[in-house]
C-alpha positions as MATLAB code, in Angstrom:
seq = 'MPEQGHPAPPPTGTGLGRRGLLAAAGGAAALPLTGPAGARAAAATAPRTTVVRHRGIRPDDPRGREPVHNPLRGFRYEMSYNAADLSSPWPDEQDHSPDAAATLELLEREYGGGARLVQLYFYLWEFATGEIPADALAHVEKVFAGLRRKGYAAVLRFVYDDGVREPRRYTVRDIQRHIGQLGPLVERNRDVVAVWQAGFLGAWGEWHGSHYRHETYPEAVTAIMTSLVAALPAGMHTQVRYAEKHQLIRNPAILDRVGFHNDYLTLGQGEFDYYVPGDPHWRTYLEVTADRMTDGEMPWDKGQSEDPYAWSTVIPGLDTARRLQTLRFDSLSLVHNATVTIPAWRATPLSEAEARRALLPVSDGYFRDRRGAAVPRTQFEYLRDHLGYRVEVREVRWAPAGRGRIRAEVDLVNRGFAPPKHPRPVRLVLLGADGEVLAEADTGADWRQWLPQGRAESTEDHGEPRTCTVRAVLALPRRARGGCRLGLALPDPHTAGAAHAVRCANATVGWVDGVNVLAEVRPG';
ca = [
      -2.164   78.290  -46.686;
       1.560   78.050  -47.447;
       3.690   80.990  -46.545;
       4.451   82.242  -50.069;
       7.814   83.901  -49.671;
       9.106   86.801  -51.695;
      11.689   85.869  -54.323;
      14.915   85.317  -52.444;
      17.997   87.333  -53.372;
      20.734   85.380  -55.148;
      23.083   83.719  -52.659;
      26.809   84.097  -52.537;
      29.309   81.258  -52.505;
      28.462   77.626  -53.137;
      26.952   74.827  -51.129;
      23.786   72.771  -50.820;
      20.228   73.592  -49.892;
      19.071   77.074  -50.904;
      22.546   78.032  -52.047;
      22.891   74.935  -54.172;
      19.693   75.713  -56.020;
      20.745   79.078  -57.421;
      24.394   78.187  -57.811;
      23.331   75.405  -60.138;
      20.542   77.347  -61.837;
      22.207   80.665  -62.488;
      25.191   82.155  -64.250;
      26.111   84.925  -61.825;
      29.510   83.426  -61.045;
      30.578   83.915  -64.689;
      30.024   87.680  -64.747;
      33.220   89.708  -65.065;
      32.027   92.570  -62.852;
      33.191   92.682  -59.253;
      32.403   94.738  -56.162;
      29.073   96.572  -55.675;
      28.511   96.969  -59.399;
      29.003   93.242  -59.886;
      26.592   92.436  -57.096;
      23.928   94.694  -58.608;
      24.414   93.157  -62.027;
      24.223   89.642  -60.615;
      21.052   90.471  -58.708;
      19.522   91.862  -61.877;
      20.353   88.903  -64.126;
      20.444   85.783  -61.918;
      17.361   83.586  -61.637;
      15.295   84.442  -58.605;
      14.231   81.769  -56.148;
      10.668   81.527  -54.907;
      10.447   80.093  -51.388;
       7.305   78.514  -49.933;
       7.308   77.445  -46.305;
       4.910   74.871  -44.912;
       3.743   73.905  -41.448;
       2.378   70.774  -39.845;
      -1.163   69.998  -38.702;
      -2.614   71.937  -35.768;
      -5.472   70.584  -33.673;
      -7.761   73.462  -34.719;
      -7.123   73.000  -38.442;
     -10.049   71.572  -40.415;
      -9.915   67.813  -39.704;
      -6.854   68.572  -37.595;
      -7.653   65.834  -35.102;
      -8.305   63.167  -37.694;
      -5.670   60.623  -38.767;
      -3.535   61.013  -41.865;
      -3.966   57.579  -43.407;
      -0.826   56.278  -45.067;
       0.253   52.860  -46.335;
       1.871   50.193  -44.133;
       1.622   52.042  -40.811;
      -0.689   52.820  -37.899;
      -3.260   51.091  -35.742;
      -4.833   47.841  -36.908;
      -7.916   45.724  -36.272;
      -8.010   41.912  -36.214;
     -10.139   39.188  -37.760;
      -9.817   35.434  -38.219;
     -11.247   32.973  -40.726;
     -11.247   29.239  -41.231;
     -10.137   28.975  -44.836;
     -12.408   25.962  -45.324;
     -15.683   27.909  -45.044;
     -14.910   31.495  -43.896;
     -16.395   30.915  -40.470;
     -14.593   32.320  -37.448;
     -12.753   29.882  -35.170;
     -13.898   31.816  -32.095;
     -17.310   31.752  -30.365;
     -17.195   35.485  -29.634;
     -16.670   36.313  -33.329;
     -19.719   34.580  -34.764;
     -21.013   37.990  -35.842;
     -18.016   38.308  -38.168;
     -19.286   37.972  -41.709;
     -17.641   35.976  -44.518;
     -17.849   39.344  -46.282;
     -14.633   40.953  -45.047;
     -15.853   44.464  -45.896;
     -18.871   43.979  -43.640;
     -16.643   42.638  -40.863;
     -14.350   45.653  -41.149;
     -17.366   47.959  -40.806;
     -18.357   46.030  -37.677;
     -14.847   46.450  -36.260;
     -14.894   50.176  -37.022;
     -18.131   50.547  -35.069;
     -16.915   48.409  -32.179;
     -13.403   49.808  -31.752;
     -13.652   53.258  -33.346;
     -12.001   54.569  -36.463;
      -8.394   55.417  -37.087;
      -7.024   52.231  -38.701;
      -6.305   51.100  -42.247;
      -4.563   47.839  -41.341;
      -6.037   44.574  -40.081;
      -4.351   41.494  -38.649;
      -5.784   38.725  -40.805;
      -5.554   35.087  -39.707;
      -6.424   32.176  -41.983;
      -6.645   28.816  -40.215;
      -5.683   25.842  -42.375;
      -6.386   23.134  -39.779;
      -8.218   20.804  -42.165;
      -5.439   20.981  -44.756;
      -2.336   20.779  -42.551;
      -0.951   17.595  -44.081;
      -2.401   17.798  -47.606;
      -3.056   20.207  -50.421;
      -5.033   23.373  -49.813;
      -8.056   22.850  -52.088;
      -9.071   25.343  -54.728;
     -12.233   26.406  -52.901;
     -10.222   27.308  -49.767;
      -7.799   29.381  -51.857;
     -10.800   31.093  -53.433;
     -12.069   31.921  -49.932;
      -8.772   33.615  -49.123;
      -8.985   35.615  -52.343;
     -12.549   36.638  -51.509;
     -11.424   38.110  -48.196;
      -8.649   40.020  -49.937;
     -11.265   41.482  -52.288;
     -13.240   42.703  -49.271;
     -10.158   44.440  -47.895;
      -9.624   46.090  -51.258;
     -13.170   47.459  -51.307;
     -12.624   49.057  -47.904;
      -9.099   50.326  -48.546;
      -7.351   48.114  -45.974;
      -4.142   46.068  -46.003;
      -3.472   42.894  -44.035;
      -0.905   41.934  -41.471;
      -1.240   38.408  -42.796;
      -0.743   35.124  -40.998;
      -1.551   31.557  -42.050;
      -1.972   29.097  -39.171;
      -2.814   25.446  -38.561;
      -3.260   25.158  -34.787;
      -5.905   27.293  -33.097;
      -5.221   26.192  -29.511;
      -8.670   24.577  -29.302;
      -8.645   21.660  -31.721;
      -5.981   18.971  -31.541;
      -2.603   20.196  -32.865;
      -1.883   18.926  -36.353;
       1.214   16.876  -37.290;
       2.487   18.934  -40.207;
       6.055   18.674  -41.463;
       8.479   21.159  -42.954;
       7.555   19.819  -46.407;
       3.860   20.418  -45.686;
       4.598   24.045  -44.809;
       6.778   24.513  -47.885;
       4.079   23.011  -50.111;
       1.512   25.412  -48.681;
       3.838   28.397  -49.093;
       4.166   27.354  -52.724;
       0.377   27.366  -53.100;
      -0.159   30.632  -51.239;
       2.725   32.627  -52.718;
       1.102   33.319  -56.122;
      -2.141   34.286  -54.372;
      -0.339   36.801  -52.150;
       1.542   38.155  -55.172;
      -1.734   38.771  -57.017;
      -3.101   40.593  -53.996;
       0.013   42.393  -52.807;
      -1.883   45.687  -52.818;
      -3.832   44.508  -49.753;
      -0.969   42.802  -47.884;
       1.284   44.955  -45.696;
       3.396   42.110  -44.309;
       3.224   38.299  -44.492;
       4.106   37.001  -41.038;
       5.939   33.692  -40.648;
       3.002   31.979  -38.903;
       2.323   28.287  -39.627;
       4.189   26.885  -36.592;
       2.487   26.287  -33.246;
      -0.638   27.679  -31.633;
      -1.869   30.821  -33.459;
       1.313   30.698  -35.587;
       3.376   32.101  -32.713;
       6.160   29.530  -32.993;
       5.695   27.593  -29.782;
       4.166   24.201  -29.081;
       4.029   22.633  -32.525;
       3.818   18.831  -32.524;
       7.285   18.197  -33.973;
       8.804   21.320  -32.407;
      10.163   22.461  -35.769;
      10.544   25.972  -34.350;
      13.405   24.753  -32.138;
      15.623   23.343  -34.921;
      17.841   25.642  -36.999;
      17.616   23.408  -40.069;
      13.807   23.411  -40.007;
      13.542   27.133  -39.272;
      16.010   27.979  -42.033;
      14.222   25.802  -44.581;
      10.805   27.291  -43.778;
      11.983   30.892  -43.715;
      14.021   30.516  -46.901;
      10.928   29.208  -48.703;
       8.757   31.976  -47.267;
      11.125   34.811  -48.187;
      11.449   33.376  -51.705;
       7.650   33.523  -52.002;
       7.310   37.101  -50.733;
       6.403   39.740  -53.310;
       9.328   42.023  -54.087;
      10.035   44.419  -51.237;
       7.614   42.785  -48.775;
       8.784   41.708  -45.312;
       7.920   38.813  -43.041;
       8.029   38.730  -39.222;
       8.736   36.293  -36.401;
       7.823   36.735  -32.748;
      11.036   35.940  -30.869;
      14.642   37.011  -31.288;
      15.903   33.534  -30.460;
      13.875   32.165  -33.396;
      15.283   34.881  -35.652;
      18.762   33.793  -34.627;
      18.024   30.191  -35.658;
      17.912   31.288  -39.290;
      21.172   30.124  -40.854;
      20.649   31.797  -44.210;
      22.006   35.361  -43.825;
      20.863   36.306  -47.323;
      17.220   36.473  -46.210;
      17.590   38.290  -42.895;
      17.017   41.749  -44.371;
      13.392   40.700  -45.032;
      12.659   39.306  -41.540;
      11.261   41.664  -38.882;
       9.460   41.123  -35.572;
       5.972   41.034  -34.066;
       5.548   41.351  -30.305;
       2.323   39.577  -29.329;
       2.426   40.418  -25.607;
       3.301   44.092  -25.250;
       3.220   44.942  -21.526;
       6.410   47.024  -21.211;
       8.049   44.084  -19.478;
       5.412   43.769  -16.761;
       4.222   40.447  -18.186;
       6.499   37.427  -18.373;
       5.988   36.941  -22.111;
       7.119   40.423  -23.179;
      10.784   40.057  -24.116;
      11.090   43.383  -25.937;
      12.618   45.163  -22.965;
      15.994   46.677  -22.051;
      17.958   44.102  -20.134;
      16.639   41.164  -22.150;
      19.564   39.141  -23.557;
      18.275   39.832  -27.082;
      17.578   43.556  -26.664;
      20.412   44.457  -29.029;
      18.917   42.164  -31.694;
      15.524   43.834  -31.334;
      17.151   47.253  -31.733;
      19.119   46.224  -34.814;
      16.315   44.424  -36.636;
      13.559   46.966  -36.007;
      15.712   49.767  -37.425;
      14.782   48.861  -40.996;
      12.401   45.880  -40.940;
       8.653   45.905  -40.356;
       7.640   45.753  -36.680;
       4.154   44.977  -35.379;
       2.696   44.500  -31.928;
      -0.301   43.867  -29.751;
      -1.069   43.977  -26.060;
      -2.637   40.952  -24.348;
      -6.398   40.568  -24.258;
      -7.846   42.038  -21.089;
     -10.092   40.164  -18.666;
     -13.137   41.919  -20.066;
     -12.365   40.268  -23.401;
     -10.984   36.868  -22.450;
     -10.875   34.237  -19.729;
      -7.311   33.412  -20.721;
      -5.162   33.169  -17.561;
      -2.649   35.457  -19.266;
      -5.192   38.210  -19.915;
      -4.020   41.610  -18.695;
      -6.253   44.106  -16.922;
      -3.874   46.776  -15.677;
      -3.586   49.927  -17.762;
      -0.373   49.903  -19.788;
       0.850   53.524  -19.557;
       0.481   55.382  -22.838;
       3.525   57.643  -22.552;
       5.825   54.749  -21.645;
       4.299   52.758  -24.489;
       5.100   55.572  -26.909;
       8.723   55.558  -25.749;
       9.006   51.791  -26.267;
       7.332   51.838  -29.662;
       9.505   54.749  -30.783;
      12.653   53.060  -29.504;
      11.836   49.841  -31.357;
      10.641   51.655  -34.493;
       7.149   50.120  -34.480;
       5.062   50.435  -37.623;
       1.739   49.006  -36.432;
      -0.161   48.160  -33.237;
      -3.462   46.400  -32.512;
      -6.448   48.541  -31.623;
      -8.428   45.448  -30.622;
      -6.311   44.032  -27.807;
      -6.835   45.395  -24.291;
      -9.717   47.344  -25.739;
     -11.746   47.623  -22.516;
      -8.883   48.657  -20.216;
      -5.838   50.275  -21.804;
      -7.244   51.709  -25.050;
     -10.000   53.692  -23.214;
      -7.368   55.014  -20.809;
      -5.237   56.213  -23.726;
      -8.270   57.902  -25.286;
      -9.021   59.741  -22.041;
      -5.493   60.722  -20.965;
      -4.178   64.079  -22.220;
      -0.629   64.427  -23.497;
       1.086   67.806  -23.581;
       3.957   69.037  -25.689;
       6.092   69.391  -22.564;
       5.447   65.755  -21.593;
       6.353   64.535  -25.078;
       9.573   66.544  -25.105;
      10.576   65.373  -21.631;
       9.972   61.804  -22.790;
      12.367   62.416  -25.723;
       9.582   61.805  -28.227;
       9.116   63.547  -31.589;
       6.962   66.670  -31.641;
       5.406   67.449  -35.000;
       5.261   71.049  -36.165;
       2.205   72.728  -34.625;
       0.880   69.423  -33.308;
       0.324   70.765  -29.786;
      -0.464   74.405  -30.730;
      -3.515   76.222  -32.017;
      -3.453   78.975  -34.622;
      -2.745   81.582  -31.930;
       0.246   79.589  -30.689;
      -1.474   78.551  -27.446;
      -0.703   75.091  -26.055;
      -3.371   72.458  -26.787;
      -3.086   68.950  -25.331;
      -3.657   65.916  -27.497;
      -4.533   62.494  -26.110;
      -2.129   59.598  -25.739;
      -4.280   57.694  -28.227;
      -4.031   60.457  -30.837;
      -0.296   60.706  -30.412;
       0.280   56.964  -30.862;
      -2.107   56.806  -33.822;
      -0.357   59.679  -35.579;
       3.269   58.689  -34.964;
       3.394   54.913  -35.463;
       5.630   54.257  -38.457;
       6.691   57.251  -40.535;
       5.239   60.781  -40.492;
       6.642   62.886  -43.332;
       6.322   66.665  -43.136;
       7.295   69.193  -45.800;
       9.187   72.147  -44.348;
      10.193   74.312  -47.292;
       9.949   74.365  -51.085;
      12.201   76.366  -53.427;
      12.064   76.769  -57.175;
      13.814   78.945  -59.733;
      14.048   79.145  -63.529;
      16.845   76.978  -64.887;
      16.881   78.207  -68.475;
      15.635   76.612  -71.699;
      12.079   76.321  -70.417;
      12.987   74.451  -67.251;
      12.745   74.991  -63.502;
      14.945   73.661  -60.756;
      13.116   72.674  -57.552;
      14.085   71.551  -54.077;
      11.938   70.283  -51.208;
      13.017   69.983  -47.565;
      11.318   67.211  -45.583;
      11.515   65.744  -42.113;
      10.258   62.459  -40.646;
       8.638   62.978  -37.247;
       7.293   59.450  -36.912;
       8.543   56.600  -34.737;
      10.182   54.730  -37.613;
      11.848   55.235  -40.967;
       9.971   54.132  -44.075;
      10.896   50.491  -44.609;
       9.868   49.774  -48.199;
      11.337   51.399  -51.310;
       9.166   53.713  -53.372;
       9.838   56.393  -56.001;
      10.289   60.014  -54.908;
       9.202   62.290  -57.754;
       8.676   65.983  -58.295;
       5.829   66.722  -60.678;
       4.124   69.649  -62.359;
       0.332   69.605  -62.309;
      -2.112   71.439  -64.524;
      -5.208   73.149  -63.225;
      -7.242   69.958  -63.594;
      -4.678   67.806  -61.759;
      -3.155   66.391  -64.938;
       0.546   65.544  -64.627;
       2.318   67.822  -67.124;
       5.901   66.847  -66.269;
       7.689   64.712  -63.728;
      11.216   63.857  -62.684;
      12.569   61.163  -60.406;
      14.727   62.699  -57.679;
      16.746   59.533  -57.108;
      16.156   59.897  -53.345;
      15.849   56.818  -51.140;
      13.083   57.737  -48.749;
      14.122   54.910  -46.415;
      16.927   57.277  -45.398;
      14.438   59.834  -44.050;
      15.314   58.876  -40.506;
      13.368   59.805  -37.380;
      14.964   61.328  -34.314;
      17.061   59.187  -31.972;
      15.512   56.367  -29.976;
      13.949   57.581  -26.723;
      15.327   54.708  -24.635;
      18.916   55.154  -25.780;
      21.804   57.585  -25.738;
      21.223   58.569  -29.373;
      20.715   62.198  -30.373;
      17.235   63.262  -29.335;
      17.263   66.581  -31.169;
      15.282   67.416  -34.259;
      15.291   64.704  -36.924;
      17.539   65.396  -39.881;
      16.115   67.542  -42.667;
      16.308   65.736  -45.997;
      16.308   67.584  -49.317;
      15.103   66.211  -52.640;
      15.729   68.053  -55.898;
      15.095   67.785  -59.613;
      14.967   69.796  -62.824;
      11.637   69.770  -64.637;
      10.913   70.798  -68.194;
       7.952   73.151  -68.522;
       5.581   72.157  -71.332;
       4.327   75.127  -73.325;
       0.862   74.863  -71.814;
       2.407   75.090  -68.310;
       4.387   78.261  -68.879;
       1.495   80.456  -67.851;
       1.340   78.714  -64.503;
       1.109   75.276  -62.921;
       1.603   73.598  -59.546;
       4.668   71.851  -58.147;
       3.992   68.566  -56.394;
       5.723   65.735  -54.565;
       4.642   62.192  -55.484;
       5.456   59.132  -53.379;
       3.569   56.394  -55.260;
       3.557   52.695  -54.578;
       6.023   51.126  -57.030;
       3.701   48.209  -57.755;
       0.123   49.471  -57.321;
      -1.335   52.625  -58.836;
      -3.811   54.882  -57.089;
      -3.944   57.630  -54.504;
      -4.873   55.180  -51.743;
      -1.420   53.606  -52.038;
       0.523   56.880  -52.214;
       2.025   58.703  -49.219;
       0.417   61.921  -48.011;
       2.511   64.452  -46.121;
       1.406   65.567  -42.648;
       0.914   69.241  -43.492;
      -2.205   71.369  -43.260;
      -0.774   73.697  -45.925;
      -0.042   70.995  -48.523;
      -2.806   70.045  -50.933;
      -3.650   66.515  -52.070;
      -4.655   65.809  -55.658;
      -4.884   62.229  -56.938;
      -1.997   61.001  -54.825;
       0.228   64.057  -55.275;
       1.201   66.434  -52.468;
       0.679   69.929  -53.934;
       3.461   72.200  -52.701;
       3.538   75.509  -54.594;
       2.230   77.567  -57.467;
       4.761   77.925  -60.269;
       4.546   80.997  -62.494;
       7.846   81.215  -64.356;
       6.920   84.091  -66.629;
];
């Protein structure tokens, strides 16, 4: 339960935070009395602040070792479809159903739970140089409907060349025509699309080896990416694999929507992992990942693939956490290296001391039980829980503001690897006993500024992440004056529903229909 504090005494002076709340809410500064008598009079007449302190999630809390599912972050699965008939291009995926919901259930059984994202490939091989027919577009929409039923969102990529069939001879105009066909479909289904990757060019859409080598020409790259960004739903990002391709884009107006995906994460041990200190483009990776969506996957291992580039050495979990935190990763494949590295992460304990020595964020209570004793997590748990953002409430304060209103403040901290990268409203709300919203106020806060602690592989400040405070004044309806609940709402700006809202990582914060319930309010 929250630590329900006693009403705090009125502060002296001015300032922000707790002091700012009462200074703005009260009238003590206008009293003519001074000295001890004045202090007593002020204490008697000034509004009194109620303080509620919250903690994070401990391993021995109910469901304390389960993931906190939140939009646009975390582990992901992977599935691929030929758009022509919803078959899989791969012999080892013939058990993948055209029903995407059934395929997701298969992936959950095969790779374990803990994900709400899925890398989703659509191969357009048959249609590379013509129109995408209506039945193929309907197939894409059908898969999106399956994701919606299961509560997943896609890391989406459209591709022509699968590396098996002969590469197709598509042009820039072909790609632009297909973006024009696919854009309205993605817009209609934006609730199940986390990011629309650049794709299209080369084997698997990784921007190497296309027939006309469009990916090597700035004019072609700029034309394709300009068309793609124009087709993106508002606020959505796209991603490319390589920094040198990112630097071929000659239209600076679109760069704030273009992030990265690393498709060969080996911490620099493999020749195709360029996301390493010392790479000529390291500074670009640091700059872009700071505020644009970042995804990754390890190579397949030799138990999964006969590919000569398959990787069967365990990729160390703690070092991986440092790299992902440094490059502000939002998502990572749970499917790749699933018989070598992922089992090692699941089996390897991680202590609070190890995380702190590695300059990684430590969530409140994350490594402690209710008695305060140290409890190790696993490397897998830690990565699952800290990819992307992890918002924790620290303290809530409210006080009467006169004329049937209350003034409220909430202190929050982001202990994830990355800042939030998409805008969304930040609202304080009052809830009735049945969860009905009785009043709400927009705080005007930009949650993308809730920054995590400094990058582990840098000289940045590695201390506690900055505490951010949101505040608002809420009018109390008459029916709420006998008591109600104060909540924090972080809804999706485009799609309603609790599944698209952000839940705070606190055991002491309730969750009602997409609202984080912070405190009881009894103003009488």
